C-alpha positions as CSV (number, residue, x, y, z in Angstrom):
1,X,-11.5,117.4,178.2
2,X,-10.9,113.7,178.1
3,X,-13.3,110.9,177.6
4,X,-12.9,109.7,181.2
5,X,-12.5,111.2,184.7
6,X,-11.8,110.0,188.2
7,X,-15.0,109.7,190.2
8,X,-16.3,108.0,193.3
9,X,-15.2,104.3,193.9
10,X,-17.6,101.9,192.2
11,X,-19.5,99.2,194.1
12,X,-17.0,96.5,192.8
13,X,-14.1,98.6,194.3
14,X,-12.2,99.2,191.0
15,X,-9.4,101.5,192.4
16,X,-7.7,103.2,189.6
17,X,-3.9,103.2,190.1
18,X,-4.2,103.5,193.9
19,X,-6.1,106.8,193.8
20,X,-9.0,105.4,195.8
21,X,-11.3,106.4,193.0
22,X,-12.7,104.7,189.9
23,X,-12.1,105.8,186.3
24,X,-15.5,106.7,184.8
25,X,-16.7,107.6,181.3
26,X,-18.1,111.0,180.6
27,X,-20.7,109.7,178.2
28,X,-24.0,108.2,179.4
29,X,-24.3,107.7,183.2
30,X,-20.6,108.0,184.0
31,X,-20.3,104.3,184.6
32,X,-17.0,102.7,185.9
33,X,-14.8,101.9,182.9
34,X,-13.5,98.6,184.4
35,X,-17.1,97.5,185.2
36,X,-18.2,98.3,181.6
37,X,-15.3,96.2,180.2
38,X,-16.3,93.2,182.4
39,X,-20.0,93.6,181.3
40,X,-19.0,93.8,177.6
41,X,-16.8,90.6,177.8
42,X,-19.6,88.7,179.6
43,X,-22.2,89.9,177.1
44,X,-20.0,88.7,174.1
45,X,-19.5,85.3,175.7
46,X,-23.2,84.8,176.4
47,X,-24.3,86.1,173.0
48,X,-21.4,84.8,170.9
49,X,-23.4,83.6,167.9
50,X,-25.5,86.8,167.9
51,X,-22.3,89.0,168.0
52,X,-20.7,87.0,165.2
53,X,-23.8,87.5,163.0
54,X,-23.9,91.2,163.8
55,X,-20.2,91.5,163.1
56,X,-20.5,89.9,159.7
57,X,-23.5,92.0,158.8
58,X,-21.8,95.2,159.9
59,X,-18.6,94.4,158.0
60,X,-20.6,93.6,154.8
61,X,-22.4,97.0,155.0
62,X,-19.3,99.0,156.1
63,X,-16.5,97.2,154.3
64,X,-14.6,100.3,153.1
65,X,-15.0,102.0,156.5
66,X,-13.8,98.9,158.4
67,X,-10.8,98.5,156.1
68,X,-9.8,102.1,156.6
69,X,-10.1,101.8,160.4
70,X,-8.1,98.6,160.4
71,X,-5.4,100.1,158.1
72,X,-5.1,103.2,160.3
73,X,-4.8,101.1,163.5
74,X,-2.1,99.0,161.9
75,X,-0.1,102.0,160.7
76,X,-0.4,103.6,164.1
77,X,0.8,100.5,165.9
78,X,2.9,98.8,163.2
79,X,5.8,97.6,165.4
80,X,3.5,96.2,168.0
81,X,1.3,94.5,165.4
82,X,4.2,93.0,163.5
83,X,5.7,91.6,166.7
84,X,2.3,90.2,167.7
85,X,1.8,88.6,164.2
86,X,5.2,87.0,164.4
87,X,4.6,85.6,167.8
88,X,1.1,84.3,166.9
89,X,2.5,82.6,163.7
90,X,5.3,80.9,165.6
91,X,2.9,79.6,168.3
92,X,0.1,78.5,165.9
93,X,1.9,77.2,162.7
94,X,-0.1,74.0,162.4
95,X,-3.4,75.8,163.1
96,X,-2.7,78.5,160.5
97,X,-1.6,75.8,157.9
98,X,-4.8,73.9,158.5
99,X,-6.9,77.1,158.2
100,X,-5.2,78.0,154.9
101,X,-5.7,74.5,153.5
102,X,-9.4,74.6,154.5
103,X,-9.8,78.1,153.0
104,X,-8.2,77.0,149.8
105,X,-10.5,74.0,149.5
106,X,-13.6,76.0,150.2
107,X,-12.7,79.1,148.2
108,X,-10.5,78.0,145.3
109,X,-11.4,81.0,143.0
110,X,-11.0,83.5,145.9
111,X,-7.7,82.0,146.8
112,X,-6.4,82.2,143.2
113,X,-7.5,85.9,143.0
114,X,-5.8,86.7,146.2
115,X,-2.6,84.8,145.2
116,X,-2.5,86.6,141.8
117,X,-3.0,90.0,143.4
118,X,-0.1,89.3,145.9
119,X,2.2,88.1,143.2
120,X,1.6,91.1,140.9
121,X,2.3,93.4,143.8
122,X,5.4,91.6,145.2
123,X,7.0,90.1,142.0
124,X,10.6,89.8,143.3
125,X,9.5,88.4,146.7
126,X,7.2,85.9,144.9
127,X,10.0,84.7,142.7
128,X,12.2,84.2,145.7
129,X,9.4,82.3,147.5
130,X,9.0,80.1,144.4
131,X,12.7,79.2,144.4
132,X,12.6,78.4,148.1
133,X,9.4,76.4,147.6
134,X,11.0,74.2,145.0
135,X,14.4,74.0,146.7
136,X,12.9,72.9,150.1
137,X,10.4,70.5,148.4
138,X,7.4,72.1,150.3
139,X,4.2,70.0,150.5
140,X,2.3,72.4,148.2
141,X,5.0,72.0,145.5
142,X,5.0,68.2,145.8
143,X,1.1,68.1,145.8
144,X,1.2,70.1,142.6
145,X,3.7,67.7,141.0
146,X,1.6,64.7,142.0
147,X,-1.6,66.3,140.7
148,X,0.1,67.2,137.4
149,X,1.5,63.7,136.8
150,X,-1.3,61.5,138.2
151,X,-4.3,63.8,137.6
152,X,-5.6,63.4,141.1
153,X,-7.7,66.1,142.9
154,X,-5.7,67.9,145.6
155,X,-8.0,66.7,148.3
156,X,-7.3,63.0,147.4
157,X,-3.5,63.3,147.7
158,X,-2.3,61.6,150.9
159,X,0.6,62.5,153.1
160,X,2.2,59.2,152.3
161,X,2.2,60.1,148.5
162,X,3.8,63.4,149.4
163,X,6.5,61.7,151.4
164,X,7.2,59.2,148.6
165,X,7.4,62.0,146.1
166,X,9.8,64.0,148.3
167,X,12.2,61.0,148.6
168,X,12.0,60.4,144.8
169,X,12.9,64.0,144.0
170,X,15.7,64.0,146.6
171,X,17.1,60.9,144.9
172,X,16.8,62.5,141.4
173,X,18.5,65.7,142.6
174,X,21.4,63.7,144.2
175,X,21.8,61.7,141.0
176,X,21.9,64.9,138.9
177,X,24.5,66.4,141.2
178,X,26.7,63.3,141.0
179,X,26.5,63.3,137.2
180,X,27.5,66.9,137.1
181,X,30.4,66.3,139.4
182,X,31.6,63.3,137.3
183,X,31.2,65.3,134.2
184,X,33.3,68.1,135.6
185,X,35.9,65.6,136.7
186,X,36.0,64.1,133.2
187,X,36.4,67.6,131.7
188,X,39.3,68.4,134.1
189,X,40.9,65.1,133.3
190,X,40.6,65.7,129.6
191,X,42.1,69.2,130.0
192,X,45.1,67.7,132.0
193,X,45.7,65.0,129.3
194,X,45.6,67.7,126.6
195,X,48.2,69.8,128.5
196,X,50.5,66.7,128.9
197,X,50.2,65.9,125.2
198,X,51.1,69.5,124.3
199,X,54.1,69.4,126.6
200,X,55.3,66.1,125.0
201,X,55.0,67.6,121.5
202,X,57.1,70.6,122.5
């Protein structure tokens, strides 16, 4: 026996899939499922702060249970959840970056612990991310360089300083590349001269 059944049409006229009847719950008074959802949404909106407080308290008391429920739901709906996460990330990149920055500033120790845990679990992926981080001159990498060289707190490093540092490193990398190319050219030229001298001696 399911949790719901088709019953008489409710006062709001919630017709379930053209049956002329409303979908009702077996528990309690057999209320219309659609009406119940509307009531729940309205209640949460009116009592938002109360619901947030209750949610935090419940999560703190039932952390393991909540994590187990969340994990099971994710595994049962992995493809749909992954697609939703990708879509959400692409649509909210700036918002997510701002949230991460704020979280890192307010929870430095917690952020470090989480980062260490992730890196120990995904070593190869972490190394690849590090290489990409340095290669693409990401803001976090540049901020770290400025902090290391100037001794400034992360919160006091401006976007202008990051932009200047990026251009300086780009110039250094270009100069290094040109030196390497010139060095290789000189080596090739030296090898050619040696070949010519050998040919003359023969």
